[in-house]
N, CA, C and O atoms as a DFTB+ gen file, in Angstrom:
764 C
 N C O
     1  1       0.709      72.300     306.276
     2  2       2.066      71.873     306.165
     3  2       2.219      70.530     306.858
     4  3       1.582      70.298     307.885
     5  1       3.055      69.630     306.319
     6  2       3.203      68.347     306.930
     7  2       4.610      67.965     306.763
     8  3       5.329      68.543     305.948
     9  1       5.052      66.943     307.561
    10  2       6.457      66.422     307.465
    11  2       6.430      64.965     307.123
    12  3       5.522      64.202     307.452
    13  1       7.484      64.642     306.445
    14  2       7.682      63.217     306.150
    15  2       9.055      62.822     306.329
    16  3       9.966      63.642     306.208
    17  1       9.253      61.618     306.609
    18  2      10.572      61.045     306.827
    19  2      11.136      60.605     305.470
    20  3      10.602      59.749     304.764
    21  1      12.166      61.211     305.195
    22  2      12.938      60.824     303.844
    23  2      14.136      60.051     304.202
    24  3      15.099      60.621     304.715
    25  1      14.137      58.787     303.964
    26  2      15.218      57.955     304.292
    27  2      16.216      57.554     303.220
    28  3      15.893      57.718     302.043
    29  1      17.319      57.079     303.504
    30  2      18.234      56.568     302.504
    31  2      17.631      55.551     301.703
    32  3      17.896      55.542     300.501
    33  1      16.822      54.651     302.205
    34  2      16.240      53.528     301.324
    35  2      15.201      53.983     300.353
    36  3      14.827      53.210     299.470
    37  1      14.652      55.329     300.473
    38  2      13.721      55.679     299.545
    39  2      14.275      56.639     298.533
    40  3      14.185      56.387     297.331
    41  1      14.852      57.742     298.986
    42  2      15.388      58.755     298.030
    43  2      16.767      58.544     297.548
    44  3      17.102      58.957     296.437
    45  1      17.607      57.905     298.351
    46  2      19.011      57.639     297.919
    47  2      19.175      56.141     298.059
    48  3      19.872      55.649     298.946
    49  1      18.524      55.437     297.174
    50  2      18.624      53.937     297.198
    51  2      19.580      53.476     296.216
    52  3      20.105      54.278     295.445
    53  1      19.843      52.238     296.190
    54  2      20.800      51.638     295.295
    55  2      20.081      50.755     294.329
    56  3      19.293      49.899     294.729
    57  1      20.345      50.952     293.034
    58  2      19.778      50.124     292.076
    59  2      20.710      48.910     291.854
    60  3      21.912      48.947     292.116
    61  1      20.048      47.795     291.334
    62  2      20.898      46.628     291.120
    63  2      21.668      46.705     289.888
    64  3      21.118      46.990     288.824
    65  1      22.910      46.466     289.978
    66  2      23.805      46.551     288.763
    67  2      24.449      45.191     288.671
    68  3      24.930      44.600     289.637
    69  1      24.419      44.719     287.373
    70  2      25.127      43.468     287.002
    71  2      26.467      43.905     286.331
    72  3      26.516      44.353     285.186
    73  1      27.559      43.734     287.148
    74  2      28.817      44.162     286.567
    75  2      28.832      45.636     286.402
    76  3      28.421      46.384     287.289
    77  1      29.313      46.066     285.243
    78  2      29.417      47.482     284.944
    79  2      28.845      47.690     283.555
    80  3      28.715      46.702     282.832
    81  1      28.503      48.854     283.135
    82  2      27.937      49.048     281.762
    83  2      26.891      50.000     281.693
    84  3      26.775      50.826     282.598
    85  1      26.126      49.985     280.740
    86  2      24.974      50.810     280.499
    87  2      23.968      50.783     281.609
    88  3      23.536      49.711     282.032
    89  1      23.563      52.000     282.117
    90  2      22.557      52.095     283.173
    91  2      21.378      52.945     282.812
    92  3      21.469      53.849     281.981
    93  1      20.278      52.649     283.440
    94  2      19.158      53.654     283.395
    95  2      19.579      54.721     284.315
    96  3      19.570      54.570     285.536
    97  1      19.968      55.861     283.691
    98  2      20.487      56.998     284.321
    99  2      19.483      57.986     284.938
   100  3      19.714      58.594     285.983
   101  1      18.356      58.102     284.222
   102  2      17.372      59.112     284.673
   103  2      16.093      58.782     283.955
   104  3      16.146      58.260     282.841
   105  1      14.938      59.060     284.538
   106  2      13.617      58.941     283.908
   107  2      12.624      59.978     284.380
   108  3      12.733      60.495     285.492
   109  1      11.687      60.271     283.562
   110  2      10.732      61.210     283.925
   111  2       9.274      60.658     283.585
   112  3       8.939      60.385     282.433
   113  1       8.498      60.530     284.614
   114  2       7.081      59.881     284.342
   115  2       6.111      61.027     284.075
   116  3       5.393      60.934     283.079
   117  1       6.021      62.037     284.815
   118  2       5.072      63.081     284.715
   119  2       5.642      64.239     283.914
   120  3       5.937      65.294     284.475
   121  1       5.805      64.049     282.573
   122  2       6.379      65.103     281.653
   123  2       5.248      66.120     281.297
   124  3       4.594      66.074     280.255
   125  1       5.101      67.024     282.270
   126  2       3.932      68.002     282.088
   127  2       4.334      69.081     281.097
   128  3       3.480      69.476     280.304
   129  1       5.589      69.606     281.069
   130  2       6.001      70.648     280.271
   131  2       7.364      70.621     279.742
   132  3       7.883      71.671     279.362
   133  1       8.012      69.459     279.685
   134  2       9.411      69.371     279.375
   135  2       9.534      69.112     277.865
   136  3       8.790      69.699     277.079
   137  1      10.461      68.241     277.456
   138  2      10.632      67.989     276.031
   139  2       9.425      67.291     275.457
   140  3       8.677      66.605     276.154
   141  1       9.257      67.491     274.137
   142  2       8.226      66.713     273.475
   143  2       8.774      65.755     272.523
   144  3       9.927      65.908     272.120
   145  1       8.047      64.772     272.124
   146  2       8.494      63.767     271.163
   147  2       8.212      64.317     269.707
   148  3       7.822      65.472     269.534
   149  1       8.419      63.474     268.721
   150  2       8.258      64.044     267.349
   151  2       6.831      64.257     266.953
   152  3       6.572      64.847     265.904
   153  1       5.820      63.767     267.806
   154  2       4.438      64.019     267.632
   155  2       3.985      65.155     268.543
   156  3       2.781      65.349     268.711
   157  1       4.898      65.903     269.131
   158  2       4.645      66.996     270.032
   159  2       3.843      66.578     271.299
   160  3       3.103      67.366     271.888
   161  1       4.032      65.331     271.666
   162  2       3.383      64.832     272.934
   163  2       4.375      64.899     274.097
   164  3       5.561      64.639     273.895
   165  1       3.969      65.205     275.187
   166  2       4.798      65.251     276.286
   167  2       4.924      63.838     276.990
   168  3       4.444      63.611     278.100
   169  1       5.569      62.979     276.287
   170  2       5.688      61.501     276.749
   171  2       6.677      61.352     277.838
   172  3       7.636      62.113     277.964
   173  1       6.414      60.311     278.659
   174  2       7.366      59.822     279.621
   175  2       8.695      59.528     278.926
   176  3       8.685      59.243     277.729
   177  1       9.815      59.582     279.601
   178  2      11.008      59.281     278.993
   179  2      12.034      58.614     279.891
   180  3      12.018      58.831     281.103
   181  1      12.963      57.775     279.308
   182  2      14.016      57.110     279.998
   183  2      15.310      57.419     279.356
   184  3      15.414      57.343     278.132
   185  1      16.328      57.772     280.126
   186  2      17.623      58.066     279.626
   187  2      18.570      57.040     280.086
   188  3      18.685      56.731     281.272
   189  1      19.300      56.476     279.049
   190  2      20.319      55.465     279.386
   191  2      21.734      56.263     279.254
   192  3      21.881      57.250     278.534
   193  1      22.660      55.732     279.989
   194  2      24.024      56.362     280.010
   195  2      25.066      55.279     279.856
   196  3      24.860      54.201     280.414
   197  1      26.169      55.469     279.148
   198  2      27.262      54.505     279.036
   199  2      28.460      55.050     279.641
   200  3      29.146      55.866     279.026
   201  1      28.784      54.617     280.910
   202  2      29.995      55.042     281.615
   203  2      31.255      54.336     281.203
   204  3      32.333      54.696     281.675
   205  1      31.171      53.370     280.363
   206  2      32.307      52.561     279.908
   207  2      33.165      53.296     278.933
   208  3      32.771      54.309     278.356
   209  1      34.433      52.729     278.747
   210  2      35.370      53.284     277.760
   211  2      35.065      52.977     276.376
   212  3      35.560      53.649     275.472
   213  1      34.280      52.005     276.151
   214  2      33.912      51.560     274.790
   215  2      32.429      51.769     274.418
   216  3      31.574      51.678     275.299
   217  1      32.115      52.032     273.212
   218  2      30.770      52.157     272.809
   219  2      30.028      50.850     272.927
   220  3      30.671      49.801     272.868
   221  1      28.595      50.835     273.105
   222  2      27.841      49.645     273.324
   223  2      26.743      49.636     272.256
   224  3      26.055      50.636     272.048
   225  1      26.596      48.528     271.606
   226  2      25.449      48.351     270.538
   227  2      24.418      47.733     271.439
   228  3      24.690      46.763     272.146
   229  1      23.179      48.326     271.410
   230  2      22.093      47.818     272.309
   231  2      21.174      46.836     271.519
   232  3      20.087      46.530     272.009
   233  1      21.565      46.332     270.317
   234  2      20.829      45.422     269.504
   235  2      20.497      44.149     270.499
   236  3      21.376      43.481     271.044
   237  1      19.144      43.936     270.638
   238  2      18.736      42.829     271.493
   239  2      18.518      43.108     272.919
   240  3      17.920      42.290     273.617
   241  1      19.005      44.306     273.432
   242  2      18.715      44.567     274.832
   243  2      17.194      44.918     274.931
   244  3      16.495      45.119     273.938
   245  1      16.747      44.973     276.225
   246  2      15.383      45.243     276.458
   247  2      15.180      46.277     277.587
   248  3      15.991      46.427     278.500
   249  1      14.052      46.970     277.455
   250  2      13.534      47.665     278.610
   251  2      12.316      47.133     279.021
   252  3      11.621      46.601     278.155
   253  1      11.862      47.176     280.332
   254  2      10.711      46.565     280.761
   255  2      10.195      47.340     282.030
   256  3      10.934      48.003     282.757
   257  1       8.928      47.189     282.200
   258  2       8.193      47.641     283.484
   259  2       7.613      46.498     284.137
   260  3       6.814      46.690     285.053
   261  1       7.932      45.273     283.762
   262  2       7.262      44.087     284.274
   263  2       8.355      42.989     284.608
   264  3       8.969      42.426     283.701
   265  1       8.562      42.721     285.878
   266  2       9.654      41.795     286.297
   267  2       9.280      40.355     285.804
   268  3      10.118      39.458     285.905
   269  1       8.111      40.127     285.304
   270  2       7.759      38.794     284.744
   271  2       7.768      38.718     283.243
   272  3       7.424      37.703     282.636
   273  1       8.212      39.929     282.613
   274  2       8.293      39.860     281.141
   275  2       9.540      40.765     280.883
   276  3       9.403      41.959     280.615
   277  1      10.730      40.177     280.971
   278  2      12.003      40.944     280.882
   279  2      12.240      41.361     279.458
   280  3      13.047      42.266     279.245
   281  1      11.586      40.760     278.434
   282  2      11.839      41.186     277.104
   283  2      10.738      41.996     276.468
   284  3      10.502      41.919     275.262
   285  1      10.035      42.816     277.336
   286  2       8.836      43.476     276.972
   287  2       8.980      44.407     275.724
   288  3       8.144      44.426     274.820
   289  1      10.112      45.177     275.748
   290  2      10.405      46.024     274.583
   291  2      11.819      45.922     274.174
   292  3      12.687      46.240     274.986
   293  1      12.151      45.486     272.932
   294  2      13.468      45.302     272.561
   295  2      14.142      46.426     271.639
   296  3      13.517      46.959     270.722
   297  1      15.415      46.729     271.944
   298  2      16.090      47.751     271.241
   299  2      16.480      47.221     269.843
   300  3      16.770      46.037     269.674
   301  1      16.478      48.138     268.839
   302  2      17.058      47.757     267.532
   303  2      18.555      47.991     267.740
   304  3      19.017      48.263     268.848
   305  1      19.332      47.870     266.579
   306  2      20.695      48.130     266.593
   307  2      21.102      49.647     266.712
   308  3      21.207      50.342     265.702
   309  1      21.316      50.111     267.900
   310  2      21.655      51.495     268.113
   311  2      22.742      51.570     269.093
   312  3      22.706      50.842     270.086
   313  1      23.783      52.455     268.880
   314  2      24.974      52.476     269.560
   315  2      24.941      53.699     270.488
   316  3      24.533      54.790     270.089
   317  1      25.411      53.473     271.820
   318  2      25.712      54.477     272.807
   319  2      27.186      54.583     272.852
   320  3      27.877      53.617     273.176
   321  1      27.679      55.721     272.540
   322  2      29.118      55.964     272.647
   323  2      29.634      55.954     274.123
   324  3      28.824      56.008     275.049
   325  1      30.828      55.894     274.319
   326  2      31.459      55.941     275.625
   327  2      31.114      57.344     276.262
   328  3      31.392      58.361     275.626
   329  1      30.562      57.419     277.405
   330  2      30.191      58.701     278.049
   331  2      28.955      59.224     277.384
   332  3      28.606      60.365     277.685
   333  1      28.217      58.513     276.486
   334  2      27.001      59.077     275.856
   335  2      25.742      58.714     276.522
   336  3      25.703      57.919     277.461
   337  1      24.715      59.303     276.029
   338  2      23.323      59.187     276.470
   339  2      22.382      58.726     275.364
   340  3      22.616      58.999     274.187
   341  1      21.380      58.067     275.725
   342  2      20.296      57.638     274.737
   343  2      19.008      57.878     275.352
   344  3      18.749      57.338     276.428
   345  1      18.116      58.688     274.734
   346  2      16.848      58.948     275.163
   347  2      15.863      58.062     274.529
   348  3      15.846      57.974     273.302
   349  1      15.004      57.368     275.292
   350  2      13.856      56.519     274.879
   351  2      12.555      56.985     275.415
   352  3      12.435      57.072     276.637
   353  1      11.551      57.299     274.620
   354  2      10.293      57.724     275.167
   355  2       9.459      56.550     275.566
   356  3       9.324      55.590     274.807
   357  1       8.914      56.607     276.707
   358  2       8.129      55.497     277.298
   359  2       6.612      55.993     277.095
   360  3       5.946      56.492     278.002
   361  1       6.175      55.796     275.832
   362  2       4.999      56.386     275.356
   363  2       3.850      55.351     274.964
   364  3       2.712      55.750     274.720
   365  1       4.182      54.083     274.918
   366  2       3.306      53.077     274.412
   367  2       3.209      53.077     272.879
   368  3       2.418      52.293     272.353
   369  1       3.924      53.863     272.157
   370  2       3.896      54.033     270.695
   371  2       4.609      52.923     270.036
   372  3       4.333      52.681     268.862
   373  1       5.530      52.192     270.680
   374  2       6.236      51.045     270.145
   375  2       6.916      51.403     268.846
   376  3       6.536      50.902     267.788
   377  1       7.903      52.250     268.907
   378  2       8.727      52.568     267.673
   379  2      10.143      52.143     267.877
   380  3      10.741      52.419     268.917
   381  1      10.723      51.431     266.834
   382  2      12.055      50.851     267.066
   383  2      12.909      51.158     265.760
   384  3      13.859      50.433     265.465
   385  1      12.560      52.203     265.023
   386  2      13.444      52.724     263.865
   387  2      14.634      53.285     264.482
   388  3      14.532      54.254     265.234
   389  1      15.870      52.694     264.195
   390  2      17.057      53.333     264.711
   391  2      17.468      54.723     264.211
   392  3      18.340      55.409     264.744
   393  1      16.726      55.081     263.094
   394  2      17.048      56.375     262.537
   395  2      16.101      57.555     263.135
   396  3      16.306      58.745     262.895
   397  1      15.088      57.093     263.909
   398  2      14.195      58.036     264.462
   399  2      14.216      57.904     265.919
   400  3      15.115      57.293     266.496
   401  1      13.173      58.506     266.564
   402  2      13.051      58.381     268.011
   403  2      12.630      57.017     268.374
   404  3      11.897      56.348     267.645
   405  1      13.095      56.604     269.505
   406  2      12.729      55.300     269.996
   407  2      11.550      55.489     271.082
   408  3      11.586      56.380     271.930
   409  1      10.553      54.599     270.970
   410  2       9.478      54.614     271.916
   411  2       9.126      53.228     272.294
   412  3       8.854      52.369     271.455
   413  1       9.136      53.006     273.684
   414  2       8.681      51.734     274.236
   415  2       7.187      51.477     274.035
   416  3       6.406      52.365     273.693
   417  1       6.834      50.191     274.272
   418  2       5.365      49.738     274.210
   419  2       4.697      49.913     275.581
   420  3       3.602      49.389     275.782
   421  1       5.299      50.613     276.509
   422  2       4.672      50.841     277.799
   423  2       4.949      52.250     278.243
   424  3       5.819      52.938     277.708
   425  1       4.184      52.669     279.241
   426  2       4.311      54.056     279.868
   427  2       4.705      53.667     281.324
   428  3       4.499      52.548     281.795
   429  1       5.312      54.734     282.012
   430  2       5.720      54.560     283.348
   431  2       4.619      54.852     284.321
   432  3       3.669      55.544     283.954
   433  1       4.683      54.374     285.526
   434  2       3.530      54.616     286.536
   435  2       4.124      55.732     287.549
   436  3       5.269      55.691     287.999
   437  1       3.210      56.692     287.824
   438  2       3.582      57.704     288.790
   439  2       3.638      57.214     290.160
   440  3       4.244      57.853     291.020
   441  1       2.993      56.031     290.434
   442  2       2.964      55.553     291.793
   443  2       4.132      54.584     292.018
   444  3       4.123      53.863     293.015
   445  1       5.100      54.541     291.164
   446  2       6.246      53.703     291.387
   447  2       6.026      52.286     290.776
   448  3       4.900      51.792     290.826
   449  1       6.995      51.660     290.237
   450  2       6.906      50.364     289.647
   451  2       8.294      49.801     289.421
   452  3       9.283      50.297     289.960
   453  1       8.343      48.819     288.663
   454  2       9.539      48.135     288.227
   455  2      10.008      48.741     286.991
   456  3       9.187      49.011     286.114
   457  1      11.360      49.004     286.818
   458  2      11.948      49.502     285.577
   459  2      13.318      48.873     285.408
   460  3      14.184      49.010     286.273
   461  1      13.510      48.200     284.318
   462  2      14.831      47.448     284.125
   463  2      15.329      47.498     282.742
   464  3      14.577      47.548     281.769
   465  1      16.656      47.484     282.671
   466  2      17.423      47.321     281.355
   467  2      17.939      45.922     281.435
   468  3      18.575      45.539     282.416
   469  1      17.646      45.083     280.318
   470  2      18.024      43.727     280.347
   471  2      18.880      43.449     279.185
   472  3      18.661      44.012     278.112
   473  1      19.903      42.560     279.348
   474  2      20.928      42.276     278.447
   475  2      20.274      41.358     277.353
   476  3      19.195      40.800     277.552
   477  1      21.000      41.229     276.166
   478  2      20.397      40.447     275.041
   479  2      20.067      38.971     275.308
   480  3      19.359      38.347     274.518
   481  1      20.579      38.404     276.423
   482  2      20.247      37.047     276.701
   483  2      18.867      36.935     277.320
   484  3      18.396      35.826     277.570
   485  1      18.210      38.053     277.571
   486  2      16.787      38.082     278.022
   487  2      16.571      37.799     279.480
   488  3      15.446      37.838     279.978
   489  1      17.737      37.491     280.212
   490  2      17.636      37.098     281.595
   491  2      18.445      37.907     282.602
   492  3      18.098      38.068     283.772
   493  1      19.659      38.450     281.997
   494  2      20.482      39.241     282.840
   495  2      20.016      40.679     282.924
   496  3      19.872      41.388     281.928
   497  1      19.786      41.079     284.191
   498  2      19.367      42.442     284.402
   499  2      20.557      43.381     284.587
   500  3      21.227      43.374     285.620
   501  1      20.812      44.242     283.483
   502  2      21.941      45.102     283.604
   503  2      21.807      46.209     284.640
   504  3      22.792      46.625     285.250
   505  1      20.501      46.713     284.847
   506  2      20.276      47.778     285.779
   507  2      18.750      47.724     286.008
   508  3      17.948      47.514     285.098
   509  1      18.395      47.943     287.373
   510  2      16.980      48.102     287.660
   511  2      16.755      49.129     288.699
   512  3      17.623      49.471     289.502
   513  1      15.460      49.644     288.648
   514  2      14.937      50.410     289.748
   515  2      13.761      49.710     290.265
   516  3      12.734      49.707     289.585
   517  1      13.804      49.085     291.459
   518  2      12.705      48.307     291.869
   519  2      12.466      48.384     293.392
   520  3      13.304      47.933     294.174
   521  1      11.381      48.926     293.786
   522  2      10.475      49.695     292.957
   523  2      11.120      51.175     293.046
   524  3      11.821      51.554     293.984
   525  1      10.789      51.906     291.981
   526  2      11.077      53.309     292.175
   527  2      10.050      54.003     292.880
   528  3       8.903      53.555     292.872
   529  1      10.374      55.165     293.554
   530  2       9.380      55.831     294.425
   531  2       8.315      56.676     293.526
   532  3       8.440      56.853     292.314
   533  1       7.302      57.141     294.288
   534  2       6.242      57.789     293.661
   535  2       6.884      59.021     292.855
   536  3       7.857      59.617     293.318
   537  1       6.365      59.337     291.765
   538  2       6.883      60.488     290.964
   539  2       6.036      61.779     290.995
   540  3       4.810      61.727     291.097
   541  1       6.706      62.912     290.906
   542  2       5.961      64.151     290.846
   543  2       6.177      64.882     289.566
   544  3       7.303      64.848     289.070
   545  1       5.155      65.584     288.937
   546  2       5.237      66.287     287.751
   547  2       6.422      67.175     287.675
   548  3       6.758      67.961     288.561
   549  1       7.050      66.981     286.506
   550  2       8.278      67.875     286.176
   551  2       9.481      67.636     286.951
   552  3      10.415      68.431     286.858
   553  1       9.555      66.581     287.736
   554  2      10.676      66.205     288.498
   555  2      11.099      64.856     288.007
   556  3      10.290      63.929     287.971
   557  1      12.391      64.713     287.612
   558  2      12.836      63.339     287.216
   559  2      13.541      62.550     288.445
   560  3      13.696      63.054     289.558
   561  1      13.907      61.371     288.121
   562  2      14.458      60.509     289.136
   563  2      15.645      59.783     288.505
   564  3      15.553      59.362     287.351
   565  1      16.694      59.633     289.186
   566  2      17.909      58.898     288.572
   567  2      19.122      59.031     289.345
   568  3      19.087      59.283     290.550
   569  1      20.244      58.862     288.667
   570  2      21.515      58.627     289.296
   571  2      22.202      59.936     289.323
   572  3      22.120      60.723     288.380
   573  1      22.981      60.209     290.560
   574  2      23.791      61.391     290.644
   575  2      24.998      60.882     291.445
   576  3      24.881      60.178     292.449
   577  1      26.137      61.279     290.941
   578  2      26.417      61.683     289.575
   579  2      26.050      60.592     288.517
   580  3      25.726      59.462     288.881
   581  1      26.108      60.951     287.198
   582  2      25.795      60.114     286.161
   583  2      26.439      58.781     286.366
   584  3      27.630      58.723     286.673
   585  1      25.680      57.662     286.206
   586  2      26.349      56.315     286.215
   587  2      26.660      55.815     287.617
   588  3      27.147      54.689     287.718
   589  1      26.431      56.527     288.693
   590  2      26.708      56.150     290.046
   591  2      25.567      55.211     290.539
   592  3      24.739      54.759     289.748
   593  1      25.550      54.937     291.844
   594  2      24.496      54.171     292.510
   595  2      23.648      54.993     293.360
   596  3      22.719      54.440     293.949
   597  1      23.855      56.290     293.506
   598  2      22.966      57.095     294.345
   599  2      21.864      57.557     293.496
   600  3      22.056      58.122     292.419
   601  1      20.602      57.289     294.035
   602  2      19.406      57.682     293.232
   603  2      18.663      58.800     293.837
   604  3      18.327      58.708     295.017
   605  1      18.360      59.892     293.118
   606  2      17.780      61.111     293.712
   607  2      16.729      61.653     292.739
   608  3      16.643      61.255     291.578
   609  1      15.912      62.610     293.296
   610  2      15.019      63.375     292.487
   611  2      15.843      64.520     291.954
   612  3      16.776      64.993     292.603
   613  1      15.478      64.971     290.731
   614  2      16.332      65.945     290.162
   615  2      15.510      66.824     289.064
   616  3      14.426      66.454     288.612
   617  1      16.123      67.962     288.713
   618  2      15.628      68.688     287.496
   619  2      15.869      67.866     286.340
   620  3      16.948      67.298     286.172
   621  1      14.837      67.774     285.481
   622  2      15.052      66.974     284.217
   623  2      16.245      67.481     283.447
   624  3      16.414      68.685     283.251
   625  1      17.114      66.503     282.991
   626  2      18.248      66.827     282.176
   627  2      18.506      65.801     281.083
   628  3      19.573      65.188     281.044
   629  1      17.499      65.606     280.163
   630  2      17.642      64.548     279.272
   631  2      18.865      64.760     278.311
   632  3      19.071      65.825     277.729
   633  1      19.568      63.769     278.212
   634  2      20.830      63.648     277.398
   635  2      21.837      64.632     277.796
   636  3      22.543      65.199     276.963
   637  1      21.929      64.875     279.234
   638  2      22.957      65.889     279.679
   639  2      23.179      65.378     281.219
   640  3      22.413      64.623     281.817
   641  1      24.295      65.902     281.698
   642  2      24.646      65.573     283.174
   643  2      23.500      65.802     284.040
   644  3      22.747      66.750     283.819
   645  1      23.302      64.950     285.074
   646  2      22.151      65.073     286.046
   647  2      22.412      66.150     287.093
   648  3      23.551      66.308     287.531
   649  1      21.440      66.854     287.484
   650  2      21.538      67.846     288.507
   651  2      20.497      67.618     289.477
   652  3      19.330      67.727     289.101
   653  1      20.799      67.266     290.868
   654  2      19.756      66.904     291.799
   655  2      19.041      68.082     292.226
   656  3      19.511      69.205     292.042
   657  1      17.819      67.865     292.841
   658  2      16.987      68.854     293.451
   659  2      17.722      69.236     294.745
   660  3      18.368      68.361     295.321
   661  1      17.667      70.470     295.236
   662  2      18.250      70.833     296.483
   663  2      17.951      69.915     297.701
   664  3      18.843      69.602     298.489
   665  1      16.690      69.503     297.827
   666  2      16.334      68.687     298.962
   667  2      17.093      67.264     298.849
   668  3      17.404      66.670     299.882
   669  1      17.382      66.735     297.590
   670  2      18.088      65.509     297.384
   671  2      19.532      65.672     297.810
   672  3      20.149      64.759     298.358
   673  1      20.059      66.864     297.544
   674  2      21.466      67.197     298.019
   675  2      21.613      67.077     299.485
   676  3      22.574      66.494     299.987
   677  1      20.650      67.635     300.186
   678  2      20.575      67.446     301.717
   679  2      20.575      66.153     302.117
   680  3      21.316      65.786     303.029
   681  1      19.725      65.298     301.464
   682  2      19.658      63.879     301.879
   683  2      20.894      63.128     301.527
   684  3      21.261      62.205     302.254
   685  1      21.561      63.459     300.459
   686  2      22.850      62.729     300.091
   687  2      23.907      63.055     301.165
   688  3      24.630      62.170     301.622
   689  1      23.985      64.405     301.579
   690  2      24.953      64.716     302.607
   691  2      24.629      64.033     303.934
   692  3      25.505      63.476     304.595
   693  1      23.350      64.089     304.307
   694  2      22.948      63.431     305.511
   695  2      23.271      61.882     305.468
   696  3      23.793      61.308     306.424
   697  1      22.956      61.308     304.399
   698  2      23.306      59.827     304.254
   699  2      24.727      59.569     304.330
   700  3      25.134      58.570     304.924
   701  1      25.505      60.378     303.784
   702  2      26.950      60.243     303.826
   703  2      27.484      60.299     305.225
   704  3      28.430      59.596     305.582
   705  1      26.854      61.163     306.032
   706  2      27.262      61.282     307.482
   707  2      26.562      60.241     308.307
   708  3      26.870      60.188     309.497
   709  1      25.713      59.452     307.868
   710  2      25.000      58.432     308.602
   711  2      23.819      58.960     309.311
   712  3      23.381      58.308     310.259
   713  1      23.211      60.145     308.938
   714  2      22.152      60.724     309.532
   715  2      20.885      60.507     308.766
   716  3      20.909      60.141     307.591
   717  1      19.709      60.744     309.470
   718  2      18.351      60.696     308.827
   719  2      17.971      62.092     308.553
   720  3      18.173      62.877     309.480
   721  1      17.484      62.541     307.516
   722  2      17.096      63.930     307.272
   723  2      15.571      64.062     307.192
   724  3      14.871      63.170     306.712
   725  1      15.074      65.232     307.693
   726  2      13.627      65.524     307.527
   727  2      13.529      66.710     306.635
   728  3      14.231      67.710     306.780
   729  1      12.632      66.562     305.707
   730  2      12.394      67.690     304.711
   731  2      10.947      68.257     304.932
   732  3      10.012      67.467     305.066
   733  1      10.771      69.466     304.968
   734  2       9.391      70.097     305.153
   735  2       9.004      70.319     303.717
   736  3       9.784      70.745     302.865
   737  1       7.731      69.997     303.505
   738  2       7.075      70.420     302.309
   739  2       5.754      71.148     302.548
   740  3       5.062      70.869     303.527
   741  1       5.414      72.042     301.694
   742  2       4.229      72.916     301.929
   743  2       3.215      72.422     300.965
   744  3       3.542      72.155     299.809
   745  1       1.957      72.285     301.407
   746  2       0.891      72.008     300.535
   747  2       0.630      73.221     299.612
   748  3       0.621      74.359     300.080
   749  1       0.441      73.003     298.437
   750  2       0.149      74.115     297.540
   751  2      -1.362      74.331     297.453
   752  3      -2.133      73.372     297.426
   753  1      -1.757      75.540     297.411
   754  2      -3.191      75.870     297.436
   755  2      -3.548      76.053     296.003
   756  3      -2.739      76.568     295.230
   757  1      -4.747      75.647     295.605
   758  2      -5.281      75.771     294.283
   759  2      -5.466      77.284     293.920
   760  3      -5.918      78.051     294.769
   761  1      -5.150      77.688     292.769
   762  2      -5.355      78.989     292.320
   763  2      -6.768      79.384     292.061
   764  3      -7.029      80.519     291.662
C-alpha cells in the first residue's frame, strides 16, 4: 500500500478557456472495455460539450495533441446543439464524414500530454488540457459538472452528464475548503 499527495493542481485543475463556448468536456485514453467504434475497436475518445444557448457549427475547428500544430485534425461541418455533446474517437483513423463517426488522426497518451480544441482561425485555443495527468484504464478525465472548470477523474459517461469518481469528490470538497487531501490506494495483486 502506498500514499500519494493529490493536490488541487493535479486532479482539480483549471483548463484554459477563451471566453465561453464549446469545451473538451471528457476524454478516455485507456478504453479497455467501454464503448466501441464502428470497427468494434476500443478506441480512445474525446467528448465535446456546448454549454451555450445557441448551436455551434464546428466546421474548421480543430483538435490537437500538439501545441506546435494547432490545426492537426480539422472538423467537418457538424453541429453541436445547445446543451449537446459530440463524441470524437481519437483513433488515428482520420475520418471526417459528418454522417458517420468522427475519428482524429492521433491517439491520446496515457502518460499525459497536450489536448486542445482550436477555433477556425487556427490560433485561438477554445479549450485545453495542458498537460493532462496520467490516465488509468477505464477511468475518464474531464469537467464536473459539465462545462465547468473543475477537472476530475470519473466513470466514463460518453454523451451524457459527467459523474466523478468518489475520490475526486473528496478532493473537490477538500479544495473548496482550502484543504489538501490524501487518498490511499492499494496495489492490486496479479491473479
